[in-house]
N, C-alpha and C positions, 0 to 999 in steps of 0.2 A: 413649592410644597412646604408647609409648616412642619415644625418638629413634632407637633401633636399628630399630624396626618401621617408622617413617616412612622411614628411609634405604632399607630393603629395598623398600618400595612404590615409591619414586622410582626406584631402580635398575632394578626390573622394568619400569616404564613406559618408561624411556629405552631399555632393551634391546629392548623390543618395537618402538619407533620405529626403531632401527638395523636390526633384522631386516627390517622392512618396506621400508626404504630399500634394503637389499642385494638384495632380491628384485626391485626395480624395474629399468627399462631404463636408468636414469641411470648416469653414470660414478660410481665408488665413492669419493667424496671424504669419507671419514669423519673425517679429521683435523680439518678445519675445523668439522664438526658437534660433535665432542667438545670442541673449544675453546669453542664458543658455549655448549654445555650447562654446562660447568664454570663459565664466567663468569656465566651467568644463575643457576645454583644458588647461587653465592657471593653474588651481588647480592641475591637474594630470601631469603637464609638467615634462618630464624626467623620469617618472615612466613606467616600462615595466611589462607586464604580464609574466607568466612562459613560455609562448610560444615564448617570445622575442619581441612581437608586442608592440607598444605604448599602454599604458593603455586606453587612450581615445577611442580607437576603440571598447572597450567593451560597454561603455555607448551609443555610436552611434548605435551599433548592437542591444542593448536592445530597444532603441527608434525606430529603424527600424521594429523590431518585433511588438512592441506596435502599430505602425502606420499601417504597411502593413498587418500583419496577424491577428490582433485583431480589427483594425479599430478605434483606439483612436485618439484624436485631439491634439491641441497645448499644453494645460496644461499638459497632460500626457506625451507628447514628452519631454517637459521641465523637468519634474520630472524624467523621464528615464535618461536624460542626466546628471542630478544632483544627481542621487540616491546614488552614492558612495562618494560624496564630503565630507559629514559630517563624515562618518565612517573612511575614509582613509587620510584626510587632516586636517589642523588646523582650517578650517572653522567650524562654529557652525550652529545649526538650526536658531538661532537668526540672524546670518548673512544672511542666505537664506531668512528669513522673511523680513528683511530690504530691500533687493535687489529685491526680486521677489514676495513678498506679502504673506498673511496669508495662502491661499489655497495651493500653491505650497510648502510652508514650512511644512504644516500639513502632506501632502502626503509624502514628503521626510523624515520627522521624523518617519512616520510609516514604511518606508522602511529601516531605519537605524537599524542595529543590536545593541542589548544592552546586558549588563551583570547585575547581581544583583539578587534580591531575592524574587520573588513571590513564588517560590517553596522551599525556604530555603537554607541552606548553601551548600548542595550538589546538587544544582539545575543544570539542563541542560541549558547551554546558548542557545542551539538550541530551546528548548521549550520556553524559555523566549522570544527570538526574535519572534517566531511564535505567541506567545500570544499577544505581542505588535502589530504585524502585523494585527491580527484579530481585536484587539481593534480599530485600525484606520480604518480598512476595514469596520467595522460596521457603520462608519460615511461616508465613501466614497469608493465605490466598486472599483474605479480605483487603489487603493493601491494594492489589490491582483492581478489585471490584469497586472500591471507593474511588480510585483514580479514574476508572472508566466513567463513574457517575460524575466526577468533576469535569472530565473532558466533554461529556454529553451536554452538561449545562453551559460550558464555555462555548460549545458549538451552537447551541440554541440562542445564545446572546452575542454571536460573533459580529453582528451588523454594526456594533458601536466601535469596532476596531478599525485602524487604518488598513488600506488595501494590502500593503506588504505583510502586515501581521496576519491578515486573513489568509493569505496564501501560505504563510509559514505554518499556521495552526491547522489549516485544512489539509495541507500536504502531510504533515506529521500524523494527523488523525487517520488519513487514508492509508498511509504506509505502515503504521504500527498499531494504533488503537482499535481500528475496525477489525483487522485480523486477530488481535488479542481477544476482542469481544466474541468473535466467531469461535476461536479456539476454546473459550470458556463456556460456549453454548448459549451466549446471550444474543440470539438471532435477531430479535426485534430491535435491540439497541444497535447491533452491528449494521442493520439496514438504515437506521436513522442517521448514524454517524457517516455512512457512505453518501447518503442523499444530501446531507448538509454540506459535506466537503465538496460534492459535485456542484451544489448550488452556488458556492462562493468561488470556486475555481473556473466554472464554465456557466455563468449566469444565463447567457442567451440560450444555450442548448438545454439547460435545465428548464427554463421557462417554456420552450417549444414542446418538450416532451410532456411536461405537466399539462399544458394546454390540450395536447392531443389526447391524453388520458382522460381529462375532464369531458371532452367531447365524446369519447368512446364509452364512458362509464355506463350510461343507460343501455347501450347496445350490448356491452359485455354482461351486464346484469340479466338481460333477456336470454342471452346464450346460456348463462349459468342456470337460470330457473328451468329452461327447457331441458338442459342436460341432466339436472339433478332430479327432476320430477319422477321419472320411472325408477331411479335408484331408491328414492324415498319410499315408494310403494313397496319395493322388495324388502327393505330393511324394516319397515313397519310390520310387514307380514311375518318377519322373523321374530318380532317382539323385542327388538334391540332398543336400548336407551342411547340416543345420540343427538348431535346437532351438526349442522353443516355450515361452513364459512367459505365465502369466495375470497380468493387472494389475487390481488393485482400486482404484477411485477413492479418493483420499485424503479423510479426514474434512473438511478445510477446503474442498476442491473441491465436495464434496456440499453442505455448509452454504452456501457462497457461491452455488451454483446455486439452492438453496432460497430464499435471500433475493432474488436478482436476478430469478428467474422466478416468484416467489410460488407455489411448488409444495411439496408434502409430500415426505417421504423416499420414500414408495411410488411417487411419480410420476416419479422420476428413473430413466430407462431405461438409461443408459450407465455403470452402476456397474462392470460387467465389460467388460474389453477384452482382446484377444489380441495378443501380439507374436510374430512369426515372424522369427527372426534366423538368417541363413545365412552359411556360410563359402564365399566365392567361389573359394577356392584361392589359393595363393601366386602373386604376380605378376599377379593380375587387375587390369585397368584400371577406372577409374571407369565407363566406358561399359559394360563387361561386367557390373559390379555393377547398374547401372540396368536392363539387359536382364533380368537374373535376377529383379529385383524384380517386373517386369511379368509374367514367366513364372509366378511364384508367385501373383500377382494373378489371372492367367487361370485357373490351376488352382482357386483358391478360389472364384472367381465362377462357375465351371462347375458347382459343387455348390450354392451358395447365391446367391440373387438379390441383386445389389448395389443400394444406394440410389443413384438416378441423380444426386442433388445432393450426395453426400458423398464424392466422390473427391478427395483432397488430394494433389497431386503436389509434393513438395519435393525432387525428385531432380535435375532439370536446373537448377533455381534454388533452392538451399537457403535456409532462413531466414537473417536477418542474423546470428543467433548461431551459425551453422554447422550447424544441424540439417538432416539429410537423412533422408527416409523416404517411403514411399508409404502413405497411409492410405485405407482403404475401410470402408464400413459394410455388413454383410451381414445378411440376414434369416434367423434361426435357425429350427429346426423348430417351435418353440412360439410363433412370432409375436413374437420379441424381436429388436430390432436390436442387433448386436454389432460394435463397431469392431475392425478388424484393422489392425495396424501392421506393415509389412514393411521390414526393414533388413538391411544387411550387418553383420558384426561390427565393422567400422571405423565405420560409421554409428552403431551402438549405443553404442560407446565414446565417440564424440563427443557423443551425446545425454546421456550421464551426466556426462562430464568437460568438455564444452564446448571452449573454445579451448585449454585446457591439453593436450587430447588431440592437437592438431595437432603438438605438439613430438615426439610418438612416431612420427610417420610421415615418410617421406622427403620432403625439401624439394623443391619443384618440381611436386608433383602439382597438377592443376587445382583440385581441391576446396580444398586448403590455400591456394593463392594467392587464390582467390575469397573464401574466408572471412577471410583476413588482410586483404584489401582492405576488406571490409565492416567489420572491426574498426577499421581505420585511419580509415575514414570516420566511424564512430561516435565514436571518440576525438577526431577533429577537431571534430565538432559539440560535444562536451563542452568542448573548449578554447575554442570561440567563446563559449559561454555563460559560461564562467569569466572571459573577457576583459571582459565587460560587468559593471560593479559593480552588484550587486543590493542595494538598501537594506533589503529586507524578506526575512527568512529563509524565510518560507513561499513567497514568489514564487520565490526561488532553488530551493528543493526541488521546487516544482511544475514549474519549467522542466526540471530534471533528470529528474523522474519521467515527464514527457511523452515523453522519449527512451527509455523502457524498455518499448516496446510488445511484446506477445506475438504479435499478428497482423500480417501484412504483405501487401502487394500488390507487383506488379511493373509498372512503367510504362516506356514506351519513348520515347527522345528522337528527334528528327527524323532523326538519323544512325543509328538502329537500336540504340543502346546501352541495356541494361537498367539500371534504377535501382530499388533497394528503397525502398519508402515504407511508413509505417504505415497500416493499414486505417482508412478514414474521413478520410484527408487530403484537402485541397482543392487547387485549381489554384494558389492563392497559396502554400500550403505547398511545392509543387513548385518554384515560382519561387525561394523562399528557400533551398531545398535545393541549388540550383545555385550561387548566390553571393548575398551580402547586397546587392550593387549591383543585381543582376538583380531581387531581390525588391522593393527600395525604389523602383525605377524601372519596375515592371511596369505597363503600360497595358492589357494584355489577354492572354488565353491561348486557344490553339486546342487542342481535344481532338478527335482523329481528324478533323483538318482543318476543324473547325467552331468558330467563336468562342463561348466560354462565359464566364459571369461568374466573378469571382475566387473566389466561394463554391462553385463547382461541385465536387462530391465525385468523386474519381477512382476508377475501377475497374481491376482487374488487366487488363493487356493494352492499356490506353489508350496512344495515341501523343500526346505532349504537346509543344507548342511555345509558348515564352514570348515575347511581344512587349514590347519596352522602348522608352522614350523618356526623354531626359535631363531634360525639363521636367516629368515626372510627379512629384508630391509625395506622400509617405506620408500616409494619412488615418487618423484615430483609429478609424473604423468597421472598418478592416482587422482589428482584434483580434477582431471577430466572425466573421471568415472563417478565421482561423488556428487550427490545432489542434495542430501539432507544437511541441515545446519550442524548437527553433531559431527558427522563424518568430515565435512569440510573444515570446521573449526579445529578439529584435532589434527588433521593433516597439515593445515596452514601453520598451527602452533609448532609442530615438530619440524617443519621445513624452515620456519623462521629461526629456530634455535640453531639449525645446521648452517643457515646462510648468514647469521649475524656476524660471525668473524670475517667471512668473505666480504661482506658489505663494508665493514670497517676498513679492511685492506683496500677495497676499491675506492672508497671515499678519500683515503690518504693519497692514493696514486693520482686521483683526479685533481686534488688540491695542489699537489706538487707539480703536476703538468701545467695547471693554470699559472702558478707562481713563476715557473721556469720561463713561460712564454709571455709573461706580463699581461695576462688576460684577467679581467674582473670576474671573480667567483660570485655569480648571482643566479637567481632562479631562472631567468630568461635564457642565459647561456647553457645552463644544465638541461633545461627543457628542450632546447633545440638539438642538443646532442641525443636526447631520447628519440626525437623525431628522426634524426639522421640514421640512427641505428635500429629504428622500428621497435622501440621499447616504450612501454606504457608509463611506468613510474620512475622517479629518480632512484628509489631504493633498488629497483630491478637493474637500473643502469650501474649503480655501485657494485652490485653483486656480480653482474656480467664482467665488469672490469676486474674485480677480485678473482674471478674464475679464468681470466685471460680470454674470455669469449669476445670481449671488445678490447682492442689494442689501440690506444690513442696515438694519433699521428698528424701528419700535415693536412689531411683532408678535414679533420675536425677543426683545425685552426682556420682553414679557409671558410668553412661554413659559419663559424662564430664571428669572424671579422666581417663577413658579408652582412650578417644579421645586424651587427653593431652599426655599420654604415647605413643600412636600410632604416634602422630605428631613428637615427639622427635625421635622415631625409624626411621620414614620416612626421617627426615632431616639428620640423621646419615648415612642412606643408600644412599641418594643422594650425600653426601660428599664423601662417599666410592667409588661410581661410577665415580666421577669426579677426583679422585686421580690417576694421571698417573703412580704412582709407585705401584699401587695395582695389584698383580699378578692374582687375581681372577676376575678382571673386565670383561674379555671376557666370563668367565664361567657364571657370573651373567647374562650378556646380553643374552647368549644362553639359560639359563633357562627361561628367560622372553619370548623369541621368540616363545616358544611353547604354551604360554598361551594367552587368549584374552587380548588386551591392557587394562590397568587400566584406567577406565573412571572417577575415583574420585580424583586421585592425581593431585596436581597443585602446581605451584611455583610462587613467585613474580618476577617481572622484574625490571630492573634499572629505576630510576626516573630522572626527570628533563632533563638536557642536554643530558645525556647518552641515556635516553629513546627516546628523539627526534631524536638523531642520528640513533638509531637502527630501528626506524619506517620506515626509508628510504628503508630498505631491509625487505622482508617478513620473517615471522617466518618459520623456516624450520622444518617440522614434519617428523622425521625419527626414526629409531630404538632406538637411544640414547636419543632423546629429547622428544618423545611422552609422556613419563611418567611424564614430567614436567607440562603438561597441563591437564585440565579437558575437557572431551568431553560432549557436551550438551546432557542431557538425553531425551530431547524432539525430536531432529531431528536425533540423532545417526549418526554423520558423520563418514565415513570410507575413506581410501585412494582412490583417484579417484574422490571424490566429490569436487565441488568448495566450498572452505571453507574460513573463516576469523576468527580472534580472537577478543574477547571482554574482555577488562581489567576491572575487578571488582574494587570497591572502595578500597578493601583491597590489591590490587596489583596483585591478581591471574588472570590468563588468561584462559578463556573458549573458546573452539573451536566449532564453529557452521557451519552448511551448510549455504551458502550465501542465499539460499531460505527459511531458517528457519523463521517461523512467529515471534518467539521471537527475533531473530536477526534483522528482519525488523523493529520491534518496537524500538530496541536499537539503530539502525542506525539513526532512525528519532529523537530519544529523547536524545541520548548521544553519537553522532557519533565521538567525539574526542577521545573516548576510543577504537575505532576500529583499529585493526592491520591486515595488509595483511598476509596471510599464504599460504603455499603450501606444498604438500606432497613430500617426497623423500624416500618412503619405498621400500623394495625390496622383497616383498612376504615372509617375515620372521615372522611378527606378525599376530595374528589372531584377527578379529573384529567380532562383532555380527551384522547381518543384518536379516531382516524379509521380506519374500515374501508372496504374496497372490495368491492362485490358485482358479480358478472357472472353472467348466466344468460339463460334463454329468456323473452321478454316475453309473458306471458299474463295474462288478466284475473284480478285477485285476488292477484297476487304481492306487490304493494306492501302490500296490506292484511294479508297474512300476516306480512310483515317487521315492520311497525309493531305488529302484534298481539303478536308474540313479544317485541319490545323494550319496549313500553310496558306491556302487560298482564301477560305472564308474568314478565318480568325487572325490571319497574319502572325502566327506564333512561330518563333524559332525553336527548332528541335536539335539541341546539341548531341543527343544520343537516342538511338532507337534500337531496341533488342526484341526480336520476336522468335519464339520457338513453337513448333507445331508437332503434334503427335496424335495419331489415330483420329484425324479429322477435327481435333480441338487445338486451338492456339492460345498461347499466353504470352503477353509482351509487356515490356516496360518502356515508357516514353519519358525522356527528360525534357522539360519545357522551360522556357524563359517567360515568366509572367510578372504582372504588376502586383497581384495580391491574390488572396484566397477566393475572392469573387470571380476572378478570371478562371481559376481552376474549376470552380463549380459550373461556370458557363461551358467550359470545354467538355466536362463530364456529361452535362445535359445534351450537348450536341452529338457527342459520340454515341450515347445510349440510343439515339434514334436510328442508328445503323442496325438493320434487322439481324445481322449475324452476331452482333456483340451482345454477350450475356451480362457482363458487369464491367463497370469502370470505377476504380477507386483510387484516391490519392494515397500513396504509401510514404511520401516524405515531402 
């Protein structure tokens, strides 16, 4: 591509941005936008993206999303155009401040990645950047809206990145940015972020679901037309101004439901939904819009029978992200439940553009004020979490993520005020939502005038009163009762202050113990003591030693020295396998092939330049290399699963499923340590997998199951657990298999047994 051709492409993209902005309802401040564009173009001159395009096309695309899809104005467009200038060029925030003013400089600064140490020496730069982003966001919500625009364009162009980068960015997007978009009411963007993440993390499953949806689309459209036709007649007779849209469930939502509910694609009933969007007329009040929603509901439910437990009213009390609508589920003519969503045009726009849409409506309306109050409350909670130093990046991200709930309930204070709380919250969560002092000095809670335990789960409509006393002290077990980010972060911060001194004492005792017994003080030896004493983290071990809950003695020395000897033998064995002159190498490999793959062995990888070079190609997991890596004990990956590697701080690599919850947290908090990985096994090694069976308990069912597994398929079963109650049985079977294909074949065979209702792999 010539320089002239590149210039034409850039000019056309920028002109499209200006045309979009001029069609918006914002004041037409094109001068400042032109100034920002020319500045950014000059700053990024000659730089290309990995795709080969001029780099300036990325800031233009981000500005286009912010303007067209979120509805932001000239200040945000300028910040989007400038968002990478400070990070990628020699210009500073001070330069931006001098040229464009304080507000634009503040937002650009919030969007600029940083390095350094809120979390300490081993901090995650990702978490650091995200924390700074939130700090600035709490002052100006446009920071996060532009960042979401930036992330959306990065996801749309993710194909040019290396696989390990794809997994890192997709995982971070799914863990943090999609929930953030949802919390801010950006439903359409949230769905696209989820689908794109799904596409790169699980390409085969994504392609399969997309293919099925394409094949079903014509059939679903016919169902939609048949279903909506009599409703249209009713609404036309009422003289309403409206239009109807069919909504197809997104591939990620379908896959997520398949995973969580352990159902097949065919068993998902709500793939099709209907949206009825009406125009209430100019000058209509919120109350009139709500009345019209119920009028449409009455018309639709007079034709189709509504599901008695699936009426969702978010009209009088919108969701915390500003979402308003009336949802009902109606029974169609062919025995299918179909969800119907009823909204006004204003509600629909806010469902797509979230809080940004509020700026398009007159200030002072009830909905705008309520939604802005909810946003202020949420930002206040984020500020409180940020005020407490979090030494662990994952703890920090988890605390933030717990504030990104999609489902909410409404509870009532003794004075009759409504408060929005996340579904599943407890009485203790409510106490902390009022004030940290109220939470830490909570001695009891009354729900509907009855005293309940702090762990009591609240329901929508509950009236809640918190009882406090100054002499009440926070207890460690309260962490078991807290579910919200605010409550958990406050409790953890207070407990950390209390335990910090004990932790220091414990670390000193452990160091002296190692020195006295001439044992090397390293992470491996400390981790093995954690395992011996059934403790999760090193910090918890230090605290337990400081509290004298763990007393170090001869047993600890025995375990450490056994481990040390085992490590030496293992390293000798690895060297032996890698020696090409060894005549017994193939015999050793053959001996291993008949045993389940070792999930505890691991090895270090090259560092620095060599490591960077190797990351360009995925880790190959085959019969010779699999023993060099640890397999995650949480998700139990086996050949055929989509996997990735995570490099621990000591250099060892652990293999996770890409859908593993722990891996998702690591991608979001420490994504630079992610390695792409792929299987290349040939049905020689055995791995452990577990399936769950559910069905009707009749004589001979267990015999049929074991017959298929042991006689037909020749599968070894190390563990079989069956429970039966009221004629229904549920069981778990641990199997030794070669790969995921074996598990699928086993499930297919077992499903043919008449009495078995479902067979699913659970690990």
